[in-house]
C-alpha positions in Angstrom: 18.2 -26.2 0.2 15.3 -27.2 -1.7 13.1 -27.0 1.5 13.9 -23.3 2.0 13.0 -22.7 -1.6 9.5 -24.7 -1.2 9.0 -22.5 2.2 10.0 -19.6 0.3 7.3 -20.4 -2.7 4.4 -21.1 -0.1 4.9 -18.0 1.7 4.6 -16.0 -1.6 1.5 -18.2 -2.7 0.0 -17.5 0.9 1.1 -13.8 0.5 -0.5 -13.3 -2.8 -3.6 -15.2 -1.6 -3.9 -12.8 1.4 -3.7 -9.8 -1.0 -6.3 -11.1 -3.2 -8.6 -11.9 -0.2 -9.0 -8.4 1.3 -11.8 -6.3 0.6 -12.0 -3.7 -2.5 -11.6 0.1 -1.2 -14.8 1.8 -0.5 -16.2 3.9 -3.4 -16.4 7.8 -3.0 -19.6 9.3 -2.6 -20.4 11.7 -5.7 -23.6 12.8 -4.6 -23.6 16.4 -4.5 -24.4 18.5 -0.7 -28.2 19.4 -0.3 -28.9 23.1 -0.6 -28.9 25.5 2.1 -31.9 26.9 2.9 -32.1 30.8 2.2 -32.4 32.8 5.2 -34.6 36.1 5.6 -31.8 38.3 5.4 -30.7 37.0 1.9 -34.1 37.0 0.5 -34.8 40.5 1.4 -31.1 41.7 -0.2 -31.5 39.4 -3.4 -34.8 38.5 -3.5 -36.1 35.0 -4.0 -33.6 32.4 -5.1 -33.1 31.5 -8.5 -34.8 27.9 -9.5 -32.4 25.2 -9.7 -30.5 24.3 -12.5 -31.9 21.6 -15.1 -30.7 18.1 -14.7 -27.5 17.5 -16.5 -28.0 15.7 -20.2 
């Protein structure tokens, strides 16, 4: 019976080590997408696009 407990404990330790050794999840890309270029029709209808907003903070 004690050998079963030892095997179970060894399996638990091995599983916990395997869980800690896995690679962390990749961080999401938080950069904003690039601005789309303004086509000729949009420039004729709305004029030149406004300047980009100032940086945050």
